[in-house]
N, C-alpha and C positions, 0 to 999 in steps of 0.2 A: 414382132418379136426380133431381137437385134441379127442383122443380118451382117456379118461381117470378115473381112480380108484382111490378113496382117503381115500380108509377104507380096512386096509390089517394086518394081526395078522401075528404070528409065534412064535416059540416053546421058548422064553422066557417068553410069559404071563403064559406057564403050562398047556392050553386047544384049544393049537391049531399045528398043524403039519406042519414040516417043516423048515428051517433056510430062514433068509431075500431074502438070492440071489436064493431062489426056488421059490422065490412068483413074482421077477423081470423076471427073466427066464420065470413063465407062462406069464408074464402080454406080453412078446416079442412074445410072441406065441400065444397069443388071439388075436393082433394084436392093442394091447395099445402103444399110443408115448407117455401117463405119466401114471406114478404110485406112488401112496403116500402111505408110509411104514408108520403104525399109531396103533403099538402095545399099550397094557391098561399101562395107567402109573401107577407107584408104590404105595403104600401107603403112604406118605409122612409123614404125620403128626401121624402114627401107632410108639410106641415106638422100634420095634423091626423092624431087618433088611425086612425081607421075609415073613409077617404075614398070606400071602393064597399063598401060591406055584402053587393051582389049577385055580388062577384068573388072578394074575397082577407078573409080574416082580420082583427081589428086587431093593430096593431104591440102593444099592451099583452097580446093573448091570446097572442103568439108562444112566451112563456116557457112557460105553460102548457099548450102545445100539447106542447110538446118534453119537458114531464115527465110528459103523461098516455102519448105515446111508449113512454119509458123505464119508466113505469112497467106497461103491458101488456107492453111485453117479457119482462119478468121475471115477470110474470105465467102466461104462457104457454109458460114457455120450454120445456117439457116436451112441448108439442104442436105448435110451429112456430117457427120463427124471424120475430120479428119487426124489421123494420128499420128504424132512422129516418134519413127524407129528408125533403127539401122541393123543391116544382118554383118554382123560383128564376124571377122575371122576369128579364132582361138589357137593362136600361136602360145604355148603355157609360157615360152622363156620371157612374152614380153606382154605379160595380163596386167602388170604394173601400169604400164605406157598407156596400153588402150583404156583401163581402166580410167585414168586420170584425165584425156580427152574426152571420155565420154562425158564426166562429170560436170564440164563448163557447159551442158545444154541441159534444156527442158525435156530429156526422152519421155515416153509412153512407154516403149519398152523397147529392150537389146535381143534381137533375135541373133544365138549365138550357134555360129557354125562349123564344122571340122570339113576343112574344104582341101587340105595337106596333109598327109603324114608320111614320114620322112621326106620330106619337103617336095614330093608327090603328088599333084593333084590328083581328090579322087575319082576323078571321070578321067583319068588318062591308062586306053587299053593298054596301052604298052608294058604297063606294070604287071598284068598277066602274060602275055604273051612270052615274056621274060624270064619267068619266075617257077620256079622249080614247084610242082604241086604239094612240096613236103611243107614246102616256108608259106600254104595258103590259109591256114587256118592259124599263124602267126598275126597276119597279115589283119585278117580281120580282128583278131583278140585286142589290138597295138588301134584299131580304130576304134572301136566302143572302150577302150580304157581312156583315152583322149576324150568321149565323151564325155564318160565319168566323171573327170575333170572339170571339164568344162559346166559341169551341172555344179561342181563344188566351188567355183569361184564366188559366188553371189554377185557377178555380175549381169546374168542374163535371165530374162522371164522365160523366154523359149527357146529350146534348144532346137532346131533348124533339121529338117531333113535327114532323120538319124539312120537311115538303111543306104542312103542315096549313094555308095560305092556299086548300089548292082547299078546305078541308071546304065552303064557304055559296058558293064560285063554282068547280066541277069543272075550268071552261077554264083553269084559271091552269094546269092540268100542260102544257095544251098553247100555253102561252105562249112563242114561240121565243125565242131569241138569249141565253138567260143560262147553257148548258150551262159557259162556264168557271167562271163563277161559283159554281155546283152542286159542279164539280169541287174547286175550290179550298178550298170547305167541307169536302169528304169529304176532301180532304189535310190539312187544318188538324187534322182529328179524329185521322185515322192518327196526324200526329207526334204529338200529345200524349198519346197511348195512352188516350184515352178511348173512349166508346161514342155510339152512335145507337140511339136505341128503336125497335122496331118496335110503335106504338100502335094498337090494333085499335079506339078511337071512332070512327074515322072513317065507321063503318057508321051513327054517329049522328047523322049530318050527310048534307048535300045529295050530296058526295061519295061517298058507299056503301061506302067500302072502307078499308084501311088506309094508315096511313102512316108510310112513307112509299111509294110506289108501286115494285113491283117493278123498273124501269128503273135507279131512284136506289139501289137495295138489289144492284140487278148490278153499277152503276158502282161503291159501296161495295166490294163483295168484291174488284173489280181494286185499290183502293187501300189492301186490309188491314186495312179499317174495324172493329171488333167493333160486335154486337148484343147488345142486352138487349132484353127481354120488357115492352111495359108494354098494360095494359086502358084506363087511362087513366077508371078507375069511377068514377062519381057516385051509382051506388045500388049495395049490398053483389052484388045480385044478378049485377054482371057482371065482378066477379071472377076473373081468368083467362081471361076471354072468351075463345075462339078459340086457346089457345095450341097447343094440338093442331096446326090447322089451320098456324097459324106456322110452327110448328118442322119439319111434313111441307115447307110452300112454301121454308122457308130450306135446305133439303136437296136439294130441286129445284136450286135456285139454286147450290148450290155449296158452303156454308158448311158447315165441320165443328163448330164450336161456335159456344156464346153466352155469354154473362157477366154477373154479377150482381155486387154488393161489398158488402162487411162491412169496415166501417174505412177506406173510401174504397180497398181493394186489389181488384182484380179477383179473382174467381170462375169462371171456366172449367169451363163443362158442356157435354160431348158432347153435341152435336144425334145 
């Protein structure tokens, strides 16, 4: 059985430990058969080459990132399949620029992640401290509207951590009134034949669990949404973290398969 992890980072992004090869070696040690490298995309639209050194790599570093993954893909081809990916920010106003940058390279998949709404990080606790309760539902709706838009771009094969706004604000999950927006986002994923990830890095934040919640996974199944696995590892020891537990939970929910991507084509793996 293929055992895969599509979501890993490394030191180029400025907030992960270890080089790419460390993650590949950790994947082999963990018994993975497929490992995806998917570090954070540069801020392509920013005038500066490296505006956020603790968040993402420099724009000038991107070709070297791709070159290194491809070199390691060849080096380890007899031990593990290495996939070239990237975790891309989704900025609707810059989507054409991001598309043109990615078209230059042979990506196996691109993870589209909403990391900011209204110019504020989704992980920023202060958003909620200073926001009147009457506005909470609107913030949640806006977040899922961006996720819906990202599904329709045709640029992404996987949508990343689709309820990660709960990361440092667990009460996000209980904000009512956005059920329609969540459903519309999930329908967009199904309509575009892409996938959402089960991301086990929520355990490293206040939320203490996976993204997305079981409730969202149950709704996703009803809409025929495919799922994939991503540890979102920022240290090599987390590669493949809780893969078997996720597999077992998906079977309990009613899924019969999950997927990964090679050359942007789905590879289905029975659960």
